N, C-alpha and C positions, 0 to 999 in steps of 0.2 A: 689051725691052718686048713686051707682048702686044698683039695687035691686038683691036679690038672683036669681031671674029668669033670669037676664041678664048675670050671671056669669057661668051658667052651660048649658050643651047641653040638648036638649029635650030627655027624657027617662032616664036621670041620676038623681041620688039622689043629692040634693043640698049640702050635707055634704061631698061628695066625693072630695078628694083633689088629683089632678094629677100634678106631677112635670114635667113629659114629656110623650110623646105619647108612647114610647117604653115600659115603665113599665106597661101601661094599656094592651098592646097587649100580653105580656108574662104572665099575670095573677099575677104579683107581686105588684099590687097596694094595697092600703090600704082598698080596698073594703072588706066588710065582706064576709066570705065564706058561701056557701050554706050548709045546714045540711047534704046532701047526699054525699058530697065529702069526700075522705079519703086522709090523708096526704101522700105524696110520700114515706116517711120513713116507715110508718106503712104498706103501700102497699108492699114495697120491703121486709120487715120483714115477712109479711104473705106469700109472694111468696117463700122466703127462707125456712120457716118452712114447707110449703107444699112440697117443693122439698126434704127436709130432710126426711119427712115422706115417700115420694115415694121411696127415695133411701133405707131407712130401709126396706120397704116392698119388694123392688126388691131383697135386700140381703137375706131376709127371704125366698122368693120364690126360689131364686137360690140355697140356701142351701137345701131346700126341694127337689128340682129337682135333686141335686147331691146325696142326700140320697136315693131317689127312684131309680136312675140310678145304684147306687152301689148295692142296694138290688136286683135289677133285674139281674145284672151281676153275683152276687153270686148265685142267684137262677138258672140261666142258667148253671153255672159251676157245681152246685150240681146235677142238672138233668142229665147233660152230664156224670158226674162221676158215678151216680147211674145206668144209662143205660149201661155204659161200664161194671160196676160190675155185673149187671144182665146178660149181654151177656157172660161174662167170666164164671159165675156160670153155665149158660146153656150149654156152650161148655164143661166145666169140667164134668158136669153130663152125657152128651152124650158120652164123651170119656171114662169115668169110666165104662159105660155100654158096651163099645167095648173092654175093656181089656181082658175078657175071649176069645174073638175071636182072639186077637193077641197072647194070650198064646197058643191056638190051632194051629195057624199058625206056631209058634216057634216049637212046638212039631212035627208037620208034617215036618218041615224043617230039624229037627235033624234026622228024620227017612228017609229022602230022598224022601219024597212024594210030594214036591213042585216042579212040573215040568210042562212044556207046558203052556197051557192056564191058569192053576191055578197059575203058577208063575207070569204071567202078572197081574192077579187079585190082588194077594198079593202085588206086587210092586206098583200098582196104589193106593190100599188102604193105604199102609204105607206112600206113598208120600203125599196123601191128608191129612192124620192125622198129618203128620209133618208140613204141611202148616197151620193147625189149631193151631200149637204150641206144639203138643205132643212130648215129648222128653223122650227117654228111658235112664236109668242110671243103674249103678251097673256093675262093671267088676272085674275080678280076679286081685288082687293086689291093689285095692283101699283101702285107710285107712278106717277102720270101723267108721261110724258116726251113732250113735243111732237115730238121727233125720231122716236119710235117709235109713238106713239099718235095717232089722229085722234079728237078729241072730237066726238061727235054731239050730246050735251047736257051741260050743266053745272049742277048744283044744289048749293046750300049745305047742309051737314050739320054738326051739332054733334059727331058721333062721329069725325071725321077731323081730323088736325092738319096735313095737307098734301094737295094734290090727289091723289085716289086713284081708280083704276078700279073702278066698282061693278058694271058689267055689260060683257061682251064681246059685241058684236053680230056681228063678223066677225074671225077671228084674223088676226094679221099674220104675214108670212113673211120670212125672210132666208136668204141663202146666205153663210156666213162672215161677213164684215163688211158685205156689200152688202145693203141693204134692198130687198126686192122689193115689199112692200106694207105700209103701216102698219096696225096693228090699229084697228078702229073700236070705240070704247068710250063708255060713259056715265061721266061723271066727277062725283065729289062733292068739294067743296072746303070748307074751313073758312069760317065766316061772316066778312064783312069787318070787323065791329065788334070782333073779338078783339084 
């Protein structure tokens, strides 16, 4: 008979049974495992759960980034809109202050006093104000609109079918959609017995 020491290799436990050499090399022998080793299935599951946690964190950070980007875009648009509004108000205030100057020029023009160098000054002034968006309105024959016209007098007339401006005493001005001053007009309206 052989002794246990004759059947195993040096450094091996005498109870280790090996069927062939390949099993021992791949680690699938019947040897007891060391306590620090983790099974491959547990290791893969741990890696999967860690990857899922990282994906969830990435989704959360991406959503936060999109929210912050949207808030910043809205802020930029709001600031741009507010700046434009402040600019339009400033231009409207300056133009409103210049309306008496334009009225004086219109009166001088009606009296034939806009000649020579003064004519060039008035032409340049009016073209620059038009470039800022100033627009005069109110003409004889326009339908009367209480939002745009200020009626100084109202007389019945057979020749009109609706209230109509018959004379413009002072032109109205607007900048874009903003009304700076309504036009002062005389209005003719159809008789009440029609």
